[in-house]
C-alpha positions in Angstrom: 16.6 -1.9 -3.1 17.1 -4.4 -0.3 15.0 -5.6 2.6 14.4 -2.9 5.2 14.7 -0.1 2.7 12.3 2.2 1.1 12.2 4.4 -2.0 10.5 7.8 -2.0 9.4 8.7 -5.5 8.7 12.5 -5.8 7.8 15.0 -8.5 5.2 17.3 -9.8 1.8 16.1 -10.9 1.9 14.4 -14.3 5.6 13.5 -14.4 4.9 9.8 -14.3 5.0 8.7 -10.7 1.9 6.5 -11.0 3.0 5.2 -14.4 6.3 4.1 -12.8 4.6 2.3 -9.9 2.3 0.5 -12.4 5.4 -0.7 -14.3 7.0 -1.8 -11.0 3.9 -3.8 -10.2 3.7 -5.4 -13.7 0.5 -3.7 -14.5 2.1 -1.8 -17.4 5.1 -2.7 -19.5 8.2 -0.4 -19.8 9.0 1.0 -23.2 12.4 -0.6 -22.8 14.3 -2.7 -20.3 12.7 -4.9 -17.7 11.8 -4.9 -14.0 13.8 -7.4 -11.9 12.8 -8.8 -8.5 15.4 -11.0 -6.8 17.4 -10.7 -10.0 14.6 -12.3 -12.1 12.3 -10.4 -14.5 8.9 -10.0 -12.9 7.2 -11.3 -16.1 9.0 -14.6 -15.6 7.8 -15.0 -12.0 4.4 -13.4 -12.0 2.7 -15.6 -9.4 5.6 -15.5 -6.9 6.2 -11.8 -7.4 2.5 -10.9 -7.0 2.4 -13.1 -3.8 5.2 -10.9 -2.4 3.6 -7.6 -3.5 0.9 -5.4 -1.9 0.0 -2.5 -4.2 -2.4 0.3 -3.1 -3.1 2.9 -5.8 -4.9 6.2 -5.9 -8.3 4.5 -5.7 -9.2 2.6 -2.6 -10.4 -0.5 -4.4 -13.3 -1.0 -2.0 -16.8 -2.3 -2.7 -19.2 0.4 -1.6 -22.1 -2.0 -1.2 -20.2 -4.2 1.3 -19.5 -3.5 4.9 -16.0 -2.6 6.1 -15.5 -6.0 7.5 -16.7 -7.7 4.3 -14.2 -5.7 2.3 -11.4 -7.0 4.5 -12.6 -10.6 4.3 -12.9 -10.2 0.5 -9.4 -8.8 0.1 -7.7 -11.5 2.2 -9.7 -14.2 0.4 -8.3 -13.0 -2.9 -4.9 -13.5 -1.5 -5.7 -17.0 -0.1 -5.2 -15.8 3.5 -7.7 -16.7 6.1 -9.0 -13.9 8.3 -10.9 -14.4 11.5 -13.2 -11.8 12.9 -11.1 -11.0 16.0 -8.1 -10.2 13.8 -10.2 -8.0 11.5 -11.6 -6.2 14.6 -8.1 -5.6 16.0 -6.9 -4.2 12.6 -9.9 -1.9 12.3 -9.3 -0.7 15.8 -5.7 0.1 15.1 -6.8 2.1 12.0 -9.3 4.1 14.1 -12.3 2.3 12.7 -13.5 0.6 15.9 -17.2 0.1 15.8 -17.5 0.5 12.0 -17.0 -3.2 11.0 -20.7 -3.6 9.9 -21.0 -0.1 8.4 -21.3 0.0 4.6 -18.3 1.5 3.0 -20.5 4.0 1.0 -21.5 5.6 4.3 -17.9 6.4 5.3 -16.0 9.7 4.8 -13.1 9.8 2.3 -10.6 9.6 5.2 -12.3 6.6 6.7 -12.4 4.8 3.3 -8.7 5.4 2.9 -8.1 3.9 6.4 -10.1 0.8 5.4 -8.0 0.5 2.2 -4.8 1.0 4.1 -5.8 -1.5 6.8 -5.1 -4.2 4.2 -1.4 -3.5 4.7 -1.7 -4.7 8.2 -3.2 -7.9 6.9 -0.7 -8.4 4.1 2.2 -10.9 4.2 3.8 -9.2 1.2 7.5 -8.2 1.6 7.1 -5.4 -1.0 4.6 -2.6 -0.5 4.1 -0.2 -3.4 1.9 2.7 -2.3 0.7 5.5 -4.5 -0.2 8.6 -2.5 -1.1 6.7 0.6 -1.5 9.8 2.7 -4.3 11.3 0.6 -7.4 12.1 2.7 -5.6 11.2 5.9 -5.7 13.4 9.0 -2.5 13.9 11.1 -3.2 11.0 13.3 -3.7 8.7 10.3 -0.5 9.9 8.7 1.4 9.1 11.9 -0.2 5.7 12.2 0.6 4.8 8.7 4.2 6.0 9.0 4.5 3.8 12.1 3.0 0.8 10.2 5.5 1.3 7.3 8.4 1.6 9.8 7.4 -1.6 11.5 7.2 -3.3 8.0 10.7 -2.1 7.2 12.1 -3.1 10.5 10.8 -6.6 9.9 12.7 -6.8 6.6 10.0 -5.4 4.3 10.5 -3.0 1.5 8.4 -0.1 0.3 8.1 2.2 -2.7 6.0 5.3 -1.9 4.8 8.3 -3.9 3.5 11.3 -1.9 3.3 15.0 -2.0 3.9 15.0 1.7 7.4 14.1 2.8 6.7 11.9 5.8 9.5 10.4 7.9 9.3 6.7 8.2 10.8 5.8 11.6 14.6 6.2 11.6 15.0 4.5 8.2 16.3 7.0 5.6 14.6 7.0 2.2 16.3 6.5 -1.1 14.9 9.4 -3.2 14.0 9.3 -6.8 12.9 12.8 -8.1 11.1 12.6 -11.4 10.8 15.7 -13.6 9.2 16.6 -16.9 11.4 15.8 -19.9 
């Protein structure tokens, strides 16, 4: 896969889509072979690879006891990326969360929590986005907004690997498709 491209991984529940993404991220090891990034095994370049990776899984990875804004500050601090309040507000507004910055995450709907989690993409400098079912709990407007964000990422030279039960067009960039099936 090259910059500006994306891979759509599809298949029925339980065929291994999430397992594949975990292997691609280096969170699990393959039974055989290795994952290469820039022609180098990811295990040999862990720090550089993870700096270039933004992984969002099934779970939102949010702290319920923190506010929406605190979750964004926490996520960017982990990446060593400074975040100012104005930028955080702009991203939240883009994700339909204007006015919710100080609200505790536990008070949000599932769709709003997903939007907070996905807003980290807009804050990420990573070239490779690996997204496991990113459209779960999203309404139509959220699906369109996320598709536009991914298209912008691809147009800027980024790459994406996405699993979804919804086939969502990403701008005018055709997907490479990997269909997994039970053995």
